[in-house]
C-alpha positions in Angstrom: -27.7 10.0 5.2 -29.5 6.7 6.5 -33.0 7.3 8.5 -31.1 5.0 11.4 -28.9 8.3 11.9 -30.3 11.0 14.0 -29.5 14.5 12.6 -29.1 17.0 15.9 -29.2 21.3 14.3 -27.6 23.6 16.8 -29.6 27.1 17.2 -26.2 29.0 16.7 -28.4 31.7 17.6 -28.3 30.6 20.8 -25.1 27.8 21.1 -22.0 27.4 18.6 -22.5 24.0 17.1 -19.0 23.2 17.8 -19.5 23.9 21.0 -22.2 21.6 21.4 -20.6 18.6 19.5 -17.7 19.1 22.2 -20.2 17.9 25.1 -22.2 15.5 23.4 -18.2 13.6 22.5 -16.8 14.0 26.1 -16.6 11.6 28.6 -20.0 13.5 30.1 -21.8 14.1 26.9 -21.5 10.2 25.1 -23.4 8.4 28.9 -26.3 10.9 28.9 -26.6 10.3 25.0 -26.4 6.3 25.5 -28.9 6.1 28.5 -31.9 7.2 26.5 -31.2 4.1 24.7 -34.2 0.6 24.4 -34.2 -2.5 23.4 -32.6 -6.0 23.6 -31.2 -7.3 21.1 -31.0 -4.2 18.2 -31.1 -0.8 21.0 -31.7 2.7 19.7 -31.7 5.9 20.1 -35.0 7.9 19.8 -34.9 12.0 18.6 -36.9 13.3 21.6 -34.9 11.1 24.1 -32.0 13.9 22.9 -34.1 16.6 22.3 -34.3 16.7 26.2 -30.7 16.1 27.2 -29.5 19.6 29.8 -26.3 21.2 28.3 -24.5 23.0 30.7 -23.5 26.6 29.5 -20.2 28.3 30.4 -18.1 31.2 29.4 -18.5 32.6 26.0 -14.2 32.5 26.0 -14.5 28.4 27.2 -17.6 27.6 23.9 -16.0 29.7 21.7 -12.7 28.1 22.1 -13.9 25.0 21.7 -16.7 25.1 19.0 -13.3 27.2 16.7 -11.2 23.9 17.2 -14.3 21.6 16.5 -14.8 23.6 13.3 -10.7 23.6 12.3 -11.1 19.9 13.5 -13.3 19.1 10.7 -12.4 21.6 7.9 -8.7 19.7 8.1 -10.8 16.1 8.3 -12.2 17.1 5.0 -8.8 18.2 3.8 -7.6 15.0 4.4 -10.3 13.4 2.8 -9.2 15.2 -0.3 -6.2 14.7 -0.1 -7.0 10.4 0.1 -9.1 10.5 -2.5 -6.4 12.3 -5.0 -4.0 9.7 -4.4 -6.7 6.5 -5.4 -7.5 8.8 -7.7 -4.5 8.9 -9.8 -3.2 5.8 -8.8 -6.3 4.7 -10.8 -4.8 7.2 -13.7 -1.9 5.4 -13.9 -4.0 2.0 -13.8 -5.5 3.3 -16.8 -9.0 2.3 -14.7 -12.3 3.4 -15.0 -15.3 1.5 -13.5 -15.3 -2.5 -12.7 -17.7 -4.1 -14.9 -20.8 -4.5 -13.6 -22.1 -8.0 -14.6 -21.0 -11.2 -12.1 -21.2 -13.5 -15.2 -18.4 -15.2 -17.5 -17.2 -17.8 -18.7 -13.6 -20.0 -17.8 -12.2 -22.9 -19.0 -11.7 -26.0 -16.7 -7.6 -25.6 -16.8 -8.4 -21.4 -15.1 -10.0 -23.8 -11.6 -6.8 -26.0 -11.1 -6.2 -23.7 -8.4 -9.2 -21.6 -7.7 -12.3 -23.0 -7.8 -13.5 -20.1 -6.0 -16.9 -18.0 -8.4 -15.5 -14.2 -7.0 -12.2 -15.3 -7.7 -12.9 -15.8 -11.5 -15.7 -12.9 -11.9 -15.3 -10.1 -14.2 -14.6 -7.1 -12.1 -11.6 -9.2 -9.8 -10.3 -10.2 -13.5 -10.1 -7.1 -14.6 -8.3 -5.5 -11.6 -5.8 -7.9 -11.5 -5.5 -7.4 -15.5 -5.2 -3.6 -14.5 -2.1 -4.4 -12.2 -0.5 -6.9 -14.8 -0.5 -4.3 -16.8 1.6 -1.5 -14.6 4.3 -3.8 -14.9 3.8 -5.5 -11.2 5.0 -7.5 -8.6 4.7 -9.7 -6.2 3.4 -7.9 -2.8 5.7 -10.5 -0.3 8.8 -9.0 -2.9 8.7 -5.9 -1.9 7.6 -6.0 1.5 9.3 -6.9 4.8 6.8 -9.4 5.7 3.2 -10.2 5.2 1.5 -11.8 8.6 -1.3 -12.5 11.2 -0.3 -12.0 14.3 -0.8 -15.1 16.8 -4.3 -15.7 17.5 -4.2 -15.6 21.7 -6.4 -14.5 25.3 -6.6 -10.9 25.2 -5.3 -10.4 29.1 -7.3 -6.9 29.9 -5.9 -5.1 32.6 -7.3 -2.2 35.0 -4.0 0.5 34.8 -3.3 1.8 31.7 0.4 1.5 33.3 0.6 -2.1 32.8 -0.9 -2.5 29.6 -0.7 -1.0 26.2 -4.4 -0.4 24.5 -6.3 -2.8 22.0 -8.0 -2.3 18.7 -10.3 -4.0 17.4 -10.8 -4.8 13.4 -13.2 -1.7 12.7 -11.9 0.8 15.6 -9.0 1.2 13.3 -12.2 2.9 10.7 -13.0 5.0 13.0 -11.7 9.2 13.1 -9.8 8.5 16.1 -9.0 5.1 17.2 -8.3 4.8 21.2 -8.7 0.6 21.4 -11.6 0.6 24.7 -9.7 -1.8 26.9 -6.0 -2.4 27.0 -4.0 -5.5 27.2 -1.1 -6.5 29.9 1.8 -6.0 28.0 3.8 -8.4 30.4 1.2 -11.5 29.9 0.0 -11.1 26.7 1.5 -14.1 24.2 3.4 -12.7 20.8 2.3 -9.1 22.3 5.3 -7.7 19.5 3.6 -9.2 17.1 0.5 -7.5 18.0 2.2 -3.6 18.0 1.2 -1.2 15.4 4.1 0.5 13.6 4.4 3.6 11.2 5.6 0.3 8.2 2.5 -1.2 8.5 -0.9 -1.7 6.4 -3.5 -3.2 8.2 -6.3 -5.7 6.1 -9.2 -7.0 8.0 -9.0 -11.1 7.3 -12.6 -12.0 7.4 -16.2 -11.0 7.6 -18.6 -10.1 4.3 -18.1 -8.8 0.9 -18.3 -5.7 0.3 -17.8 -5.3 4.3 -14.5 -4.3 6.5 -12.8 -7.5 5.0 -9.7 -6.3 2.4 -10.0 -3.0 3.1 -6.4 -1.8 3.0 -6.4 0.9 6.8 -2.9 3.0 7.2 -2.0 3.8 10.8 -1.7 6.8 12.5 0.3 8.0 14.4 -1.8 8.3 17.4 -2.0 4.9 17.5 1.6 3.8 16.9 2.7 1.6 19.0 -0.9 0.6 20.2 -1.6 -3.3 20.1 -4.6 -4.0 17.4 -6.2 -7.0 16.7 -5.2 -10.3 15.2 -7.7 -10.6 12.7 -5.7 -7.7 11.3 -3.5 -8.5 8.5 0.1 -6.3 8.5 1.5 -6.2 5.7 4.8 -5.0 7.3 6.8 -2.9 4.3 10.5 -1.5 4.9 9.7 2.1 5.1 7.4 4.0 5.8 6.8 5.9 2.6 6.2 2.5 1.1 3.4 2.2 3.7 2.1 5.3 2.6 2.7 4.0 -1.9 1.2 0.8 -1.2 -1.8 2.2 0.6 -3.2 4.3 -2.1 -2.4 1.7 -4.5 -4.5 -1.4 -2.2 -7.1 1.6 -1.1 -7.9 2.1 -4.8 -11.4 0.4 -6.8 -8.8 -1.9 -8.5 -6.6 -2.6 -5.4 -9.9 -3.5 -3.3 -11.3 -6.0 -6.1 -7.7 -7.6 -6.6 -7.0 -8.1 -2.9 -10.1 -9.5 -1.6 -10.2 -11.2 -4.8 -7.9 -13.6 -2.9 -10.4 -14.5 -0.1 -11.6 -18.5 0.0 -14.3 -19.5 1.9 -18.2 -19.3 1.1 -20.0 -17.8 4.5 -17.7 -16.1 5.9 -15.1 -15.0 3.3 -10.8 -15.2 4.7 -7.8 -13.7 3.6 -5.0 -15.9 3.7 -1.2 -14.3 4.1 0.9 -16.3 1.5 -2.4 -15.7 -1.1 -1.7 -11.5 -0.4 1.8 -12.3 -0.4 1.5 -13.4 -4.4 -0.3 -10.6 -5.2 1.0 -8.2 -8.1 0.8 -5.1 -7.1 2.1 -2.7 -9.3 5.1 -0.5 -8.6 5.6 2.4 -10.0 8.9 4.7 -10.8 10.1 6.5 -8.6 8.8 9.8 -9.2 5.1 8.1 -9.9 5.6 6.8 -5.9 7.0 10.8 -4.4 4.0 11.8 -5.8 1.4 9.7 -4.2 3.8 9.4 -1.0 3.3 13.3 -0.5 -0.1 13.3 -0.7 -1.1 9.9 1.5 1.5 11.8 3.6 -0.3 15.1 3.8 -3.5 12.8 3.9 -2.2 11.8 7.5 -0.8 15.3 8.6 -3.8 16.7 8.1 -6.3 13.2 9.7 -3.3 13.8 13.1 -4.7 17.5 13.8 -7.7 17.0 13.6 -7.7 14.3 16.1 -5.4 16.8 18.3 -7.9 19.4 17.5 -10.6 17.4 18.7 -9.4 16.1 22.1 -8.6 19.3 22.7 -11.8 21.1 22.7 -13.2 17.8 24.7 -10.6 18.6 26.8 -11.8 21.8 27.2 -15.0 21.1 28.1 -14.6 18.7 30.0 -12.2 20.4 31.9 -14.7 23.6 32.7 -17.4 20.4 33.7 -14.2 19.6 36.4 -13.5 22.9 37.6 -17.4 24.7 37.6 -16.3 27.4 35.0 -19.1 29.6 34.7 
């Protein structure tokens, strides 16, 4: 892992690692960690700042309960990652996908430039991704889903009282382990709020950014933020059912799916996706048995990931309650 990630290795003879993690993740631990930052444009934290942080200690039962929940959350996330990887590998097996061509050099006829002149659209790896879809009986994405749309852009009217608003997620927030939203926006005064609300039938695709970043990377919403608002920078692929969303996530999250998706992007400095071009993208629509198998794998991943979130939240709450209650 990068040298920009600090490693904290707990002395397990003195403190349970899960408890230490829960404390550092709590509303008391995080401010203590970031209080030692320095720098103006790119802030930093040094190892010695972390090493000197005071850590509260409680009854062994409290610390053990928090540790075991964090340990369970880690196990469940590992299970979720395994199910996600199995789904993606199965899609790539069905598509007979081995690996994207390494070269970006190609020759094409002038007639192929009549519709798209973007160089990236014609690179061998993007072309091979589209062809792998077409070999599997691809159909137009827009014909298989309810809609592909970008929510209307407008002001984000923040509210201090969460009872008057709904949590708002940015396009990068949805890729976190537990997306919660940094603030809430007004349910009464936010224009076109209904378009921003995330449903269980949605796929979320960041519409802009640098190629190789988050642009074009399909993300499946979790039950923990169904009904929350998400940025207009996230294209919605609104499916006809939750099962279709599970299936299409596996297709679009695969390597050829990602390449085919970003192959529709346009622009040089900051490439962007277009909803009409995405809707025109041809995707494989496997038979019922294969789609059902993929839904099972992705559904298992969602279930495990959701359980992990609840386990971690419970562990952090145990620590916070102990601090606030002055437990020994």
